[in-house]
N, C-alpha and C positions, 0 to 999 in steps of 0.2 A: 542531486544527481538524477533523480527521476521526477523532479518538480515540473509544474506546468510551464509550457513554453513561454506564455505571456508573462508569468510571474518572474521567471528568471531574467527576461529582458527588462522588466520594470526595475528589478533590483540593480541591474547593471547600469541603467540610464538614470537612476534616481538622483535627486540633489539632496535628499535627506533620508537617512535610514535610522529607524528606531528599533533597536534590538532588545527584546524583552525576554529575559531569562533564557538566553541561548548561549552556546559556547563557541560559535563560529568554527565548527568542525569541518573537515575537508569534504564531507558529503553535502554540506550546505554551501560552501564558498567556491568550490572548484579551485582553480589556480589562485592562491591567496594573494599573490602580487597584483592581480588584475581584478580583484573582487570589488564591485561597486566603486570604481575608481574616482568618480567625481562627486561623491556624496559626503556631506557632513554626517558623522555617525554618533548617535547617542546610545549608550549601552547601559541597560538596567539589569543588575543581578544581585542576588543576596550574598553570593560568594565573591569576596573581593579579589580572590586569585584569578577569577575569570576575566576581570577587566584588563584590557590591553595584553592579554596572554597570546592570542593568535592574531588579532587585528587591532591595530592602533586606532583608538577612537578619539573624537573631539571632546566628548563629555562622557565620563563614566560615573554612574550613580549606583552606590551600594545601598541596597534596601530590598524589602519585600515588595513584589510587584503590586499587590493590592494597595499598599500604603502609598507607594510612589505614584502610581497612576491616578489614584483618588486625589492626590494633591495636585497633579499636573493638569488634569482634565478641565477644571474650571478656568485655567489660564489660556486655554486654546481657543482661538477665534476661528469661526467657520469661513473658509475661503474656497471658492470654486476654481478649479484648474481645468477648464474645458479642453484646452489643447492637449494636456497630459492624459485626460480621460479618453479622448478620441484616439490618441496613440496606443493606449492600452487595448482599446477595442480593435484596432488594426491587428495587433499581435494576436488577440483572441481569435480573429477571423482566420488568420493563417493557421493557427492551431486547429480550428474547426475543420478545415479542409482535409486534415490528416487524422481526424478523430475516428477511431474504429467503430464507434457506435453509430456513426452516420454513413458507414460503408456497407454495401450489400455483400453478404457472404453466406455460403451454405455450411461453413465450418463453425464449430462451437469454440468460441474464444472465452478465456476466463473473464475478460471484461464484460461479456454478455451475461455470464453467470452472476457476477457480483452485482451488476446493475439490476438484474432481475430479482435477486435476493433483497436488494434495497427496496425495490418496488413492492414485493410481496410482504415485506415486514413494515412497510410504510416508514422506513427510516428510523424505526424505534428500537431496533435490536441492539443488544450489547454484543459488539463484535470482538472476537479474539483471533489473532493471526499467529501462525508459526513464522518461518523465515524463508524468504525466497521471492520469486516473481509474484506469487499470489499476495504476499505482504504489501508490495507496491501497488498491486491492482486494487486491493481493498482501500488503501489510502486514496487512490485516484477516483474510484467509482462507487464507493459507499459513502455518501455524504454524511458527515458527522455534525449533526445539528444539536446534539445533546451533550452536556459535559460528562466526562468520565465514562464514555461509552465505547472506547477503543482500548483494548489491552494488547500490547505488542512489545516485543523486546527491543524495538528500535534498531540501533546499529550494532547491537551486541552480537548478532548473528547466531543466536542459540537455537539451532534446530532441535526440535523436540519440546520446545517451550509451550507450544499451543495447547495440546491436550490437557496436561496438568493444570495450566492456567485457566482453561475453560471449566474444568471440574471445580477448581477453587472458586471461580466466579459464581458457580451454581449454589455454593453454600451461602454466599453473601446475597444472592438474588434468586430465591426459590421461585418467585412469581414472574421473573423476567424472561424475555425471549432472548436466549443466548445462542449465538452462532459462532462456531469455530471454523475458520478457513485454513486449510493445511494442505501441503503438497504430498505427493506420493513418496518423496524422500523423507520429509520431516516427520510424517506420522509414524514411520518405522523406527524412529529413534525412541519413542515412548509408547508404542502401540499397546504394550501390556496394560497401560492404564485404562484401556477400554473395560477391563474387568472392574476397575474401581468405579467407573462411570455407571456400570450396570448395578454393582453392589450398592452404591449410594443413590441409585435412581436419579442421577444428575439430569437436570432439565437442560440438556445441551443438544443442539443439532450440529452435526459435523458435515461441512462441505469439503469433500476431498477432491482437490484439483489434480487430476491424474494426466500428465503429459508424457510419462515414460522417461523423463529426464530429471536430473538435478538442474532445473531450468535456468536459474540465474547464472550458475557457473557455465552451463552450456552456452548461454547468450554471450558471455565474455569470450569463450573459445571460438565462437562463430565470428564475432565482430573483430577480434584482435589477434586471433591465432589461426586464421585461414581454415576454419572448420575442422581443425585437428581436435576432434572430440576425444577426451581421455577421462575415463571413469565417470562420465556424466550420463550416458545411456544406462539406466538402471533396471534391474529385475525386481519385479514386485509380485507379491502373492495375489491370489484372487481375493480382492478386498471384501466382496460380498460373502464369500465363504468364511473369511475371518470374522466379519461382522456377525454372521449367524452363529459361529462357534462361541463368540463371547456373549451372545444373547441380545444383541441390538436389532432394531428394525433397520433394514438396509434397502437401498435403492440404487439403480444405475441409470444415468442420463447421458445421452450422446447427441441429442437434438435439442436445439434451443426452444422449440415449441413446447417441450415437456418440462422446462425448468421451473416456471412459476407454479404449475399445478403440483409438481412433486414437492416443492418447497412448502406449499400450503398443506399438503398431505402430511409431511413430516412434522409441521407445526402442530397439527391436530393430534398427533400420536403422543400418548403419555409415556414419558421416559426418553432415554437417549436414542438418537437416530443417526444414521450415516448415509449421506448421498454421495456416491462416486460420480463425479462429472468427468467424463472422458473428453478432453479438450485437444485442440490442435497441438501436435507435438512440437513444432518449431515456432511457437508464438514468442514474440519479443515484447519487452516492456519499453515503451517510448513515452516521452522523449528520454534521452540519456546523455549525460555529460560524462565523457571519458575521464579517467583518472588523470589529473594534472592539466586538464583543459580549462579554458575560460568558461564561466558559468553560462554565458549565452552562446557558446559553441556547442550546439546540441545535435545529436542524431535524432531525426524525426521519423515518424512512422511512414513507410511507403504506402501507397495505395494498395488495397488488398490484392488486386490482380498483379501487382509488381512484387509483393512481399515474398512469395515462395517460388518465383519463376526461375531463379538461378542458383538455388541451394542444392547442394549435394551432401548426402549423409553417408 
């Protein structure tokens, strides 16, 4: 639903799809009747009930991925598909022209924050997310090069998951660099656990993305309900006062030039910290496939100068 533009197009135009340990849920397939229509499909899963449940496949293999892939890899011959590679590069270039990181803006977007955290942590942090737009932004802009380095509730939508999960991660990884990315709505679901973080001296740094909305729901209301916002503009406390009351070190950032320096300062602090990033209120997560649409029928990010020109709140 928020996957890369070029990846969604590649899936739709592929002639072979190998699905490893996935369940073909609607957030992955888009309109299921038009999902990767011209491909042969091989589905590997340890749970036999997943095979042919949502998508009819040509070959279903029941087994543990490690065992199955270890057996299959020696049988695969290397073949170069130059035309296919070039086509993917074309789709990537189209995506590049709408990439927010390549656009000039004086606004602070969550994409800037996440990419700067990635740079400051050298990509080695254990990332924990709550639920919402920031969850998608972490998936898009914090490159996961290490195994078991992203904790998220996936499609369960459990707002409030992030802070307790990050505290739990701190018990398992006392020496690790742990970052929780959470929204101004989600953190208020379990904000009392800041007391636990201080009590246990959890080695977590909290990046609070504050846009003044329940952002993902607001995005749907904006795109599909003519900007009829209902219950999505939210009231929040002064998070720095809350942070101080619980005994954490707190920071507030509203300018991109201060992101990396503040992240580094938080890293150097012993004990839990919270950085409130005050970001653009009407930021959107792109690309996006609407519910029931074809996987390659995506809303793309407008250029920055177009993005907020005709919005009314």
